[in-house]
N, C-alpha and C positions, 0 to 999 in steps of 0.2 A: 689435460689432467693437471691438477694442482699439486705442486711438489713442495714439501716441507722439509727443511734441512735441520736435523738434530745432531747432537754430539755423537750419537752412536751410528749415524749413517743417514741414508735418504729414505724417506717414506713417501710413496706415491699414493695419493688419495684421489680416486676417480670422482669427479663432480657429477658425471652421469655416465650411463652405459648405453651405447648405441642400441637401437631397437632390435637390430639383427642378432645381438648377442644376449638379449634378455631371455631368461627362461619363461616364456610367455605361456599363460593358460587362457584358453578361450572358452567358448560357450559350453563345450563338452567336458571341461574340467581336466583333471590330471589323467594322462593316458594310462590305460590298464592293459593295453595289448602287449604281446610278447615281442612284437616287431615295431620299430620306428624307423622309417626310411629316411633317405638323405635330404629330402626337402625340409627346410626349416619350418617348424610348427607355428601356426597362427601368424605368419608374417604378412600374408596378403588378405586375410579375412578373419574376423573374430568368430565366425560361424563355421569355418572349415579349417581343420587342423593342418591338412596338406592340400592347399588350394589347387595346384596344378595336377597333382596326382588324383584329385577327385574329378576335375573337369575332363581329363583325358579319357575317362571311362566311357565317354560318349561313343567311342568306336565299338564298345561292347554292349551298347544299349540300343541306339537307333537302328543300325544295320540288321541285327538279329530280330528286332521287333518288326521291321518291315518284312524281313524274310519269313518270319513266323506267320504273319497275317497273309502274305502272298501264297505261301505253301498250303495253307488251309483253304484259301479261295480256289486254288488250282487242283485241290484234291491230291496233293503229293503224299507219299508214304509218311507215316507218323514218325518213323525213326529220324527223318531229317527235320521235322518240326520239333522233335525233342532236342536235337542238337542246337537249333536256334533258341529254344526256350532255356536250355541250360547255360548257353553263352550269355543270354540276357540276364539270367539270375547271377552269374559271375559278375557282370558289369554293375548291376544294382548293389550286390554285396560289396564289391570293391569301392564303390562310391561311399557307402555307409562306413566302411572301415577307414578309408583314408580321410574322410570328412570328420571322423570322431576319434579315431585311435582307441576305441574301446574293444575289450577282448571278445565280447559276444558278437560284435560287428565283424571282428577279424574272422571268426568262424563262419559267418555268413558269406565271406569272400572265399576262404580257403576250401571249405568242404565242397561247395559246388564245382570248384576247379577239378576235384578228383572225379566227381560223377560226370562232369562234362567230358573229361578226358576218356573215361571208359566208354561213354556213349560214342565218341568219335572212333575209338578203336573197334567197337562193335560194328559200326557202319563199314569200316575198312575190311574187317574179317568177313563180312556178309556181302561184299561186292560181287563175288562170283556166283552167289546164289540166285534163285529165281526172284525177280523183282516183285515186291508186294506180297510175297508168300512167306509164312512162318513155318519153318520145318523144325524137326527135333534138334538139329544141329544149331540153328540160329537161336532157338530157345535156350539151349545149353550155354551158348556164348553169352547171351544176355544175362541169364541168372548168375553165371560164374563171375562175370565182370562186375556186376553190381554188388554181388556178395563181397568181392575183393575190395571194392570202394568203401563199402560199409565197415568192413573189418579194419581197414586202414584208418578210416575216420574215427572209429571207436578207440583204436590204439593211440591215435594222435591226441584225442581229448584227454585220455588217461595219462599220457606221458607229458603233454604240454610242451613238447620240444618242437619248435618250428623247423629245425634241421631235419627231423624225421619226416615231416610233411613235404619239405622241399625234395628230399631224396626219393620219397615214394612217387611224388608227382613227376620227377625227372625220369624215373624208370618207366612210367606209363607213357610219357612223351617220347622216350627212346623207342618203345615198342610201336608207337604210332608212326614214328619216322621210318623205322625198318619196314613196317607193313606198307607204308605209303610208297617207298621205293620199290618194293616187291610188286606192287599193283600197277606200276607205271606201264607194264606190258599191255594193260587193258586199254591204254589211251591210244586208240587207232587214229583219233582226230588230233592234229597238231595243236589246235586251239586249246583243247583240254590239257594237253601236256604242258603248253606254255604257262597257262594259269595255275597248274599244279606246281610248277617250279616257282612262280611268283609267290604263291601262298606259302610254300616251304621257306623261301628266302626271307619273306617278311617276318615269319615266326623266329627263324634262327638269328636274324639281325636283332630282333627284339631281345632274345636271350643274351646276345652279345652286349647290348647296351645295359641290360640289367646287371650283368657281371661287372662291367666297368663302373657303373653307379655304385655298386656295393664295395668294390675294391678301392676306388679312389674318391670315396665320399668326402674325406677331410680336405682333399685338394679342391674338389668342386665347391664345397662350402666356403673355403678361403677365397676362391675366385669370385663367387657371387658376392661375398662380403666386400671385396675390394671394389667392384664396379657398381654395386647397388643391387638390391634384390629384385627391383622392377625393371632393370635394364633388359633390353631384348635378348642379349646374349646370356644373361642370367636365366631368363625364362627358357631359352633353348637348351640350357645345360641341365634342366630337370629330366634326367635320363630315365627315371622310373616312369615318368609320364610317356616317354617315347616307347617304352616297353608296352604300356597299355595300348597305344595307338597301333603299333606294329603287330602285337599279338592278336588284338581284336580284328584287324584287317586280314591277317593271315588265316585266322580261324573262320571268319566269314567266307572268304574265298574258298577255303577247304570244303565247306559244306556245299557251296554252289558247284564246284568242280566234281565232287564225288557224286552228287545227284546227276549232273549232266553227263558224266561218263557212263553211268548205268542206264540212263533213260534217253541219251542222245539229244538232250536239250538243256539249256540253262533256264531255270524258272525266272 
């Protein structure tokens, strides 16, 4: 920095600003989303607003795509194929959102999260029912849960408050967790019980790193700025990306385990 000394004091005139500190605008222009995560925008790519947060969605794209294709080939129940499809849609929407930071792309990420969560809850509530059969109770579960997701989505769009979405999604995930623990008595096979615990552990660890990323964002950004944005440790400190990897893995394993526990095999 160039320092000019005047009678009234010292004025510091920056000759240049490091790239990490510039308010960069990339291919998608100024962000319009109501959320902007801890990863620095357009640091790694002119075409991706949040490079690592975009790439890490691979865990919610490739595994559910393979699972969806496999489940249809093996003639599995549609409710599990729907879980794969909604997880895939979340992954694609999240890619679009983090890659652009545009509001309509944000909705493409957040709204499928609600519908995917209620689909997971539906499968859990229906675990004790007859496999492959639709009863009045299962139909009532399905209609009620999807109506709830639709009402929450509509309210969220009208309110425009991301905290409302996060709270609603958190309540549904808490219901999934409670029902998942309740259903552990159905796991007579230790293999299913072990993978159910791994699935739950991955998702909860992902929630933990999401909270740390949100709470200590300024510290993480300062750390990355000090060592350089492309240092391996800086890349590893992109904790929202770890949330994607852990949540995607946990969700995929959840589908496999739930189907396997009901049908005594993993597809």
